[in-house]
C-alpha positions, 0 to 999 in steps of 0.5 A: 382537598388542600386548605388554603387559609391565607394570612390574616384569617377570620377569626372564629365567630360565635354569634348567637342569632339576632333573630326576630321572633318566629311565632308558631315555630315548633322544634319538630318542624326544624328537621335537619338537612340529611343527605346520602352524599355530598352534593356538587358545589352550588354556584353563586349567581349575582352573589346568591347561592340557594341551598333549599326552601327554608327561611335561614340566610347567611351573609358573607362579606369579603374584605375590602379589595379582596374579592370573594370570587373563586372561594369555596365554602363547606357548610356543616349544620351542627345544631338546629336552633329554635327561638322562644316566642318573645326571643328571650331564649334560644334552644339547640338540638344536635343534627344527627349528621354531626352527632358522632363527631360532636360526641368524640370531640366533646368526650376528648375535651372533657377528659383533657379537663380531668373528667374522663369521658367516653363518647358513648357517655356524652349527651346532647346537653353535655355537648351543648353545655360544654361549647357554651362554657367556652363562650367568653362573651356569653349573652342570653336570648336569641336577640342579643348581640354577641361579640366574636370569640378571639382567634387564640380562644379555646373555642377556636381550637375546639372548633378546628378539632370538630372540623377535622373530625367531621372530615375524618367521618366523612360527614355530608355537607353543602358546598358553595362555590363563589362565581359572582358577588354582589357590587359590595363584595358580599354573597348570600347563602339562602334556603337554609334551616335554622341552625348553628353552622360551621362554614369552613373555607376549603378554597384550592389555591395554586401559586396565586394570591388568595385568602381563606378563613379560620372556621366561621361559626354562626347561628342562622335563625333566620339570619346571620352576617359574617365578615371574613377577616381572612387577609393576605399581603399584596406587593408592588414593585417600583423602579426609581427613574433618575430624570424628572418627568411630569408623568410620574406622580411620586415626588421621588420618581418611583414608578414602573418604568425608567431608562438608565445608562449601561453601568448605572445603578437601577434602584428598585423597591418592593412595598407590601403590607403586614396583613392579619396574622392573628391565629398564626403561630409563625408567619413566613414572608419571602420575596422571589425576584427574577431579573433579566440577565442585563441586570446584576443584583448588588446584594450589599444594597439590600435594606428592609424596613417595617413601619407603622403605629405603636400607639394611636399617635406615635409612629415607628420605623424599624430596619431588620438586622441581617440576622433577621432575614435570609438572602439566597443568591443561588435559588434553583427554581428560576429565581435570580435571588430570594429573601425570606423572613422565617417569622415576620410575625415575631418581629412585628409583635416585638416591635409594634405591640398593640395587643387587646385582651385576647392577645390579638395584635393590630396588623396594619404595618408597611414593609419596604425592601429596597436594593440596587442592580447594575445595568450590565454589559449584556444591555448592549444587546437589548437596546430599545424595545422590548426593554429589560424587565424585573419581576417579583412575588411575595410568598407567605403563610396561608393556613392559620389552623393551629395544626399547621403552624404556618407551614402552608404557603401562598403567593401573590401574582408576579409584579413587573417593572421595566427599564430601557436604554438607547444608542447613538449612531454617529456618521462622520462626513464632510459637506460633500457627504464623503465619509471621514475616518480618524476623527476622535471624540469624547462624551461629556455630561456637562457643557464645560466638558469636565465630567467625561462619560466613559466608554469602552470599546465594543466590537462594532462601537462603544458602550457607556460605562456610568460612574456608578460602576467606578465608585462615583454617582451617575456622572460625577466622581469615582475613579477613572475607568481604566478601559476608557477609550477615546472614540475614533471614526473608522474608514466608513465614518460610522460608529455607535455608542451603546447605553445612553439615558434620557438627558443631556450629553455633549459630544466633543471632537477632540481631533479632526480628520486629517486636513479638516478643521477641528469643531470648536464646540461640542455637539449638544444632544437632548434626549427625551424618551416619550413614555405612556402617561400611566407609569404606575401600571406596567404589564409584563411583556407590554414593553415590546409594543409602542404603548410603553416606550412611545417615541424618542425625541432628540434635539442636536445643537451644532455650532461651527465657524467657517469664513469668519461666520459663526453658524449655529443649528438646532435640529430634530434627529431621526430616531427609531424607538423600536430599535432604540436608535438616534442618528446623528451626522457630524460634518467637517467643512472642506477647507479652501487654500489660502491666497498667494501674493503672485501669479505666473505673469508677474514672475515673467515680468520680474525675470525680464526685468532682471535680465534687462538689468544684467545686460545694461550693467554689462554694457556700461562695464565694456564702455569703461 
């Protein structure tokens, strides 16, 4: 059975029973539970598992935010425990089931300390006395409170070795599997005989986030309470929206949903925690990222920081050097890229040292990894729903046992964010709905039409090229895009502009169709995507339905000047959020001929008059 002991572990605990005195309890009554073979797992119901009909109870408390459901515990009774009548003393006798394992491990430990001993020479008192000698927080009596032993203590390593010996000898044990917990994330194991127990978590975990403990040890006579210190990191991925939105709670607009232009840099970040790494020699920490092929990872934008306290009053932020992490842009398991830190524990211990006397550090730091991707040309085929997703999960060491050294790994669940982009469908006609060819347009981001939004030719339209792609910042600066073109309406008058963002655009006619007046002012477009109110919790695949991108609201303001009158019209455009389309009709008015100064009747009169004058002149000459 694989042992999943995740991040931060519950340190070894040796708490002598804080039990009330049980009058009349005799040692011979505390018989061990002897089984011919391991029982099937006993499941908790309502947070309770019942192992027998005895009085002892062990309570196990889970960490905040880390449910105990799914965990499995193997329970070994090493010794029987008996309290003195008034609780001033406690006596242990070994469980015959565990006697051989105790003898083997104690003999090995004594020999290592210079007192050569064989298992046959180890007596019950020798084993008990040796274990008591490992108690750095020794107190007397059954009622006295006892501090737990440290995760780097000699006792911790002894218990691990003893647990391994119990497994090696196939010593029978009870097994409890957690199917349900109390509302406070606690389980109780009842019906146990008074004794000194090893509680070893043996949860099997595959590609999911989970936490287990170092072996927990406690005396139950009649009760014992154990707080699991197992811990694991959690990760949240976010995308930074570039437009202000009232539904985004973060002041810097980090959330799970965004929309962008083609060619624009899309900022991403992961936030995760440093959980309890006490007990580990080294600690592996790695991010696995899978992005849609419409996104291109920009590896030079990676930045990793660790932030936290270095004292009760002083905070610190440390940025990792490139030599402290590994970037793999060609993984073979379906990931787009992986970023790993072979031993994040050594970095945290060096930069955030807050050690106690047992050499245990305080691990409560936050890790932030940020990078950018570019929304590339493939986004032309992914307009509107279902959106363009990006996933991440965290891989981490999950076995603090000293014989593992941090080589076993666990994974958090995948976390996903999504972004969208849209297209404008332009229809060029006259006021009699005749399609017009040959009109030319440029797109701008400002009313003065100084900052052009570059476009490049696509097979059936044009695609936006955000200035991020040419060294600028969104809509300003950078180099001129060499492949930028002017848009021209074809014979059918229809063309499309792919890859638009929420925001304001100005579509300016730069050349009218032959025989038509040029539009004096650009068409002002206000695009506003309507997203879900909850932008902090995106579920993978949900971008395909109307609960994420609900609608597209677009208004167009069109100014025109005809017959000496300025016409201004503002209207709601027809949109389709499923297809991410916005429909705009741009109209040129049919022009009338200019008036002339004469008619055919006037011409006849002028010609008749000319003839009469000519006749009169000729007659006058003959007379002379």
